[in-house]
C-alpha positions in Angstrom: -1.3 68.7 -48.6 1.6 66.0 -49.7 0.9 62.2 -49.3 2.9 58.9 -49.3 1.0 55.8 -50.6 3.3 52.4 -50.7 1.5 49.5 -52.8 1.8 46.2 -52.6 -0.3 43.3 -54.3 -0.3 40.3 -51.1 -3.3 42.5 -49.6 -5.0 42.8 -52.6 -8.6 42.0 -52.8 -9.5 38.1 -53.7 -5.1 37.2 -54.0 -4.7 33.8 -52.6 -1.6 32.1 -54.2 1.7 33.0 -55.3 1.0 32.6 -58.9 -1.2 35.2 -58.6 1.5 37.7 -57.3 4.7 36.6 -59.7 5.3 38.8 -62.9 6.5 35.7 -64.9 3.1 33.8 -64.0 -0.3 33.5 -66.1 -2.5 34.5 -63.2 -0.4 37.8 -62.5 -1.7 40.1 -65.3 -5.3 40.0 -63.1 -4.0 41.1 -59.9 -1.6 43.2 -61.5 -4.4 45.3 -62.8 -6.5 44.7 -59.1 -3.1 46.4 -57.6 -2.6 49.4 -59.9 -7.0 49.9 -59.6 -6.5 49.7 -55.8 -3.4 52.2 -55.9 -6.1 54.8 -58.0 -8.7 54.3 -55.4 -6.1 55.4 -52.9 -4.9 58.7 -54.8 -8.4 59.1 -55.9 -9.6 59.5 -51.8 -6.1 61.7 -51.6 -7.3 63.7 -54.4 -10.7 64.2 -52.2 -9.0 65.2 -49.3 -6.8 68.2 -51.0 -4.2 66.5 -51.5 -1.7 68.4 -53.8 1.1 66.1 -54.5 1.1 62.5 -54.1 4.0 60.1 -54.4 2.8 56.3 -55.0 5.6 53.6 -54.5 5.1 50.6 -56.5 6.4 48.1 -53.6 5.9 44.7 -54.7 8.5 42.4 -56.0 10.6 44.0 -58.8 8.8 47.5 -57.7 7.6 47.7 -61.8 4.2 46.2 -61.2 1.6 49.4 -61.4 0.3 50.3 -65.0 1.8 54.2 -64.7 -0.8 55.4 -67.0 -3.8 54.9 -64.6 -3.0 57.0 -62.0 -4.2 60.8 -61.8 -1.8 63.8 -63.2 -0.9 64.5 -59.8 0.6 61.6 -58.8 4.2 60.6 -59.0 5.3 56.8 -59.5 8.3 55.5 -57.9 9.3 52.1 -59.6 11.7 49.9 -59.5 14.8 49.8 -56.0 17.1 52.0 -55.1 18.9 50.3 -52.3 17.5 52.8 -50.0 17.7 51.6 -46.3 13.5 53.0 -46.2 12.4 50.1 -48.5 9.1 50.1 -49.4 8.8 54.1 -48.1 11.7 54.8 -50.4 11.4 58.5 -50.8 10.2 59.2 -48.0 11.2 62.6 -46.3 10.4 65.4 -44.2 8.1 67.2 -46.7 5.4 64.5 -46.9 2.2 65.4 -43.6 0.9 61.5 -44.4 2.1 58.5 -45.2 -0.8 55.1 -46.3 -0.3 51.5 -47.0 -2.4 49.8 -49.3 -2.6 46.2 -50.3 -0.2 45.1 -47.4 -0.3 41.8 -45.8 0.2 40.2 -42.1 3.7 39.2 -41.0 5.6 35.7 -41.8 3.9 33.3 -39.9 0.7 34.7 -39.3 -2.5 32.4 -40.2 -4.7 35.5 -41.6 -3.0 35.9 -45.4 -1.3 32.4 -47.0 1.2 35.0 -48.5 2.2 36.5 -45.1 5.6 37.1 -44.7 8.1 39.9 -43.4 10.1 41.2 -46.5 11.7 37.8 -47.7 10.6 33.8 -47.7 14.0 33.6 -45.9 12.4 34.2 -42.3 10.1 32.1 -40.5 9.0 35.0 -38.0 10.5 38.4 -37.3 9.6 39.9 -33.9 10.3 43.9 -32.6 10.3 44.2 -29.0 8.8 40.5 -28.6 5.6 41.7 -30.7 5.0 39.8 -34.6 7.1 42.5 -36.9 5.3 43.0 -39.8 6.1 45.5 -43.2 3.4 48.4 -42.1 5.5 48.3 -38.5 9.0 48.4 -40.1 7.9 51.6 -42.4 6.0 52.8 -39.9 9.2 53.1 -37.5 10.5 54.5 -40.6 8.1 57.0 -41.0 8.4 58.1 -37.3 11.9 58.8 -37.0 10.6 61.7 -39.6 7.3 62.6 -37.3 5.0 61.4 -40.2 1.8 59.1 -39.5 0.4 56.7 -41.2 -2.9 57.1 -41.2 -4.5 54.8 -43.8 -4.3 50.9 -44.6 -5.5 48.1 -46.7 -4.9 44.5 -46.3 -5.9 41.2 -45.0 -7.4 41.0 -41.4 -4.3 40.2 -39.6 -2.6 43.2 -40.9 -5.4 45.5 -40.1 -5.6 44.2 -36.5 -2.2 44.5 -35.9 -1.8 47.8 -37.6 -4.8 48.8 -35.2 -3.0 47.7 -32.0 0.3 50.0 -33.4 -1.9 53.0 -34.1 -5.4 53.0 -32.6 -6.5 56.5 -34.9 -5.3 54.8 -38.5 -8.2 53.8 -40.7 -8.1 50.5 -42.2 -9.5 48.5 -44.9 -10.0 44.6 -44.2 -9.9 42.7 -48.5 -9.4 39.4 -47.0 -9.7 36.5 -44.8 -7.2 34.0 -44.3 -7.8 30.4 -43.8 -4.9 28.4 -44.0 -4.5 28.0 -48.0 -7.3 29.7 -48.4 -8.8 33.4 -48.5 -12.6 34.8 -48.0 -12.4 38.3 -50.5 -14.9 41.0 -50.2 -15.8 41.9 -53.9 -13.0 44.5 -55.7 -14.8 47.3 -56.9 -16.4 47.7 -52.9 -12.8 46.8 -52.0 -12.0 50.3 -54.3 -14.7 51.9 -52.4 -13.5 51.2 -49.5 -10.0 52.6 -49.8 -10.8 55.9 -51.7 -13.5 56.8 -49.3 -11.0 55.5 -46.2 -8.1 57.2 -46.9 -9.9 60.8 -47.6 -11.4 59.9 -44.4 -7.9 59.7 -42.6 -6.4 62.3 -44.4 -9.3 64.8 -43.6 -9.2 63.8 -39.7 -6.6 64.9 -37.2 -3.4 63.5 -38.5 -1.8 64.6 -34.9 -4.1 61.8 -33.2 -2.0 58.9 -34.9 0.7 57.3 -32.8 4.5 57.5 -34.5 5.8 54.7 -32.7 9.2 54.9 -30.9 10.9 52.6 -28.6 13.8 53.6 -25.9 15.3 50.6 -27.1 14.7 48.2 -30.0 15.7 44.3 -30.1 14.8 42.4 -33.3 14.7 38.5 -33.7 15.0 37.3 -37.1 13.8 32.8 -37.3 15.6 31.9 -39.9 13.7 29.0 -42.4 17.1 27.4 -42.9 20.0 27.6 -40.2 22.7 28.4 -42.3 21.1 31.5 -43.2 20.7 32.4 -39.4 24.7 31.5 -39.3 25.7 33.5 -41.8 24.3 36.4 -40.9 25.1 36.3 -37.6 28.3 37.9 -38.5 26.5 41.3 -38.9 28.6 44.0 -36.9 26.2 43.8 -33.2 24.2 40.2 -34.1 24.3 37.1 -32.3 22.6 33.7 -32.3 20.2 33.2 -30.0 19.8 29.2 -31.4 20.5 27.7 -34.6 17.8 29.7 -36.6 17.6 32.8 -34.9 19.6 35.8 -35.3 19.8 38.8 -32.6 20.4 42.1 -32.7 19.6 45.0 -30.7 19.9 48.9 -30.6 18.2 52.3 -29.5 18.4 53.6 -32.7 15.9 52.4 -35.3 17.9 53.0 -38.4 20.5 50.7 -37.1 17.1 48.1 -36.9 16.4 49.4 -40.8 20.1 49.3 -41.6 20.3 45.1 -40.7 17.3 44.5 -42.5 18.8 46.0 -45.4 21.9 44.3 -45.9 20.5 41.0 -44.5 17.1 40.9 -47.1 
């Protein structure tokens, strides 16, 4: 079994401030360690379920956060960014049996994490077919292009709930509950135990039971925090301004949704 694991930091247990996610800040090393430990726990869960090959994407910021020597020998680590359309799922292809996401977070404008965002801080809100569009939802659609189920997610309560709406079969681990600029977190060691056990259970289960999200047509709405960014990006082929801060783009092929986000990101 070949498993893909994408790891972010803003949904790691206990994270509550951007300083903890910023490579040059003194608070960062603690949460780099925590991100790495959650990645290791996920790998251990995959191995317990019978995985023989694991690819791990370092999907936060520079893409150079996870301490590689901590990962098991069966894992390959994808560091940095190639510029591929699949972004946080770079290198995912039809050879994988399942995907999992660890340390992920709610979408832009969502209240369950003080660090909620979608891809970039430029957006105040992103919707896909009228629903809040998280990085999870975007990448679940990317995986669906190759018929790969996203079977596990860990992160804040908000993203767990949104993922379960998209795929009721998904296994989730709630690490944090956001209240304004604060979080209530489970103990980090407990989070790692639940990630290890949860991913193992997901991979041992019926992979065919997982929803691969698809639609006949997609409407993407990007509300920018600054109207100048909306004006400039509305010149993307096929895009239009809905109002001074919102760009709308529609297409039947989700690959084109991924493409516009790649070039506006």
